[in-house]
C-alpha positions, 0 to 999 in steps of 0.5 A: 376717163383716167383710171388709177392704180397704185402699186409699190416698187421695192429696191434693195439697199445695202452697204455691200450689195447692188441695188435692184429694182423690181415689182415683186421680182428681181429685174432692174428694168421696168416691170412688164405691163399687166395687172399692177405693172408700169413703165417706170424704169429705175436705173441702178448702174453701180449702187454699191456702197462698199465698206464705210466707216461708222459716222461717215456719209456716202451718197449715190444717185439713181434715176427714176424714168417714165418710159411709157406713155401714161402719167405716174404721180410718185406719191412717196419714196420711203426707206424701210427695214431693220436698218432704215435709219441708216439710209436716207433719200432726198425725196420730199414731195409728190412728183408727177412724171409725164411721159419721157420725163425722169428724176434723179434720186439721191440715196445716202448711207450713214452707218451707225454701227458695224455690220452688214446693213440693208433696207428697202426702198418703197416707191409708191406711185399712181398710174394715170392711164392715157395711152393704149397697151400698144402705144406703151409697148411701141415707146419701148422701141425708142429706148431700145434704139438708145441702148443700141446707140449707147453700145455703138451698134449704130446700124441697129440703132438707126433701124430701131429709131426708124421703126419707132418713127414709122409707127405711132409715137405717143410721146415727145420722144418722136422729136428726139428720134426724128433728130437722131435718125438723120445723124446716124444715117450720115454716119453710115455714109461718112463714118463715125469718128471723134466728130461724130462722138462729140455730136452724139454726146451733145445731142444726148446731153441736150435731151437730158437737159444739160444744155451747157455740156451740150454747147461745150461739146458742139463748140469743141466739134466746131473748133477741132473738126471745122472741116467735118460734115457735122460742122454745120449741124453743130452750129445749128444745134448750138443756135437751136439750143439758144432759141428753143431751150434757153430762149435766149433770142439775142444769142439765137439771132446772132448764132443763126446769122453766123451759121448762114455766113459761115455755111452758105451752102448748108442745108440749114440755111433756110431753117437758120433764116427762118429761125433768125426771123422768129428770134427778132419777132420774139424780141419785138423787132417786128420790121426786122422779122418781116424783112427776113421772112420776105427774104425767105419767101423771095428765095423760094419764089418762082413766079412774081408777075402782076402782084401774083407770087408762086413758089418754085416747083419743088417740095422744099421751096413750096414748104418754105414759101408757105411758112414765110407767108404764114409768118408774115400773116402772123405779123 
């Protein structure tokens, strides 16, 4: 049974001051868990309106993110205080923030008279508890890893991602961490130059839902750094965005095939072949999908005698052999 608690998070808005987010305090980070606490995080990197002419409008954006494993229905966002009529938000209706989700909220300032102006931003939300205290705390390791990554401390960031993965992740962040960690490990071996920066930017753009930006970064990497150790990674991530995020199966099938042709020795070859079959299956091309899954199974067949087929004697081949068999059975 879910338990629900309601609290308020108050932020200071001013024409001349930075916005601060807190819950009965002055921290810009999420409140620490406890009575009435939450893992909502309000991002206010540069909320300074400065001096504005009367009658003009200035807007800035803050992010409200759910960094925990519980669910937060945001009931209302209201501007209150003596000058509340000079500040507005674009929040109109209740929004439910699932774990690892975030929304952008625009705050606008339109001075009506001269002088220093301030107001309070009241964020009224419920907490639907669906995780333990330990699970909520463990999720913070993922965000610590992201902050370390952002600061350029890739070694510590990798350690934090590994720590997060080895624990018991309770949100979809586990998939992002599982993709990010191997790239950081490669960087520790091959270095972190411009190609790495492009790839990391693309990954973070994809995580934030900015697929066009991610694809643009990946295409730049493939063009400018065609001999990079990350070139096939970029080709695969671009195709993966088509397949999973955009569900553009025609584009995904084409991109996966191009990857296999351009990088025949890539570690992504089997994944691309399997994904190509999935794309054909989604497009209704069942026979083409069957042919591809048969090819994948054959690539990893070690024994084929009298109608009996067995996988090659290694972990990777057994995995792909079984996945191909399951895909064929599903057809």
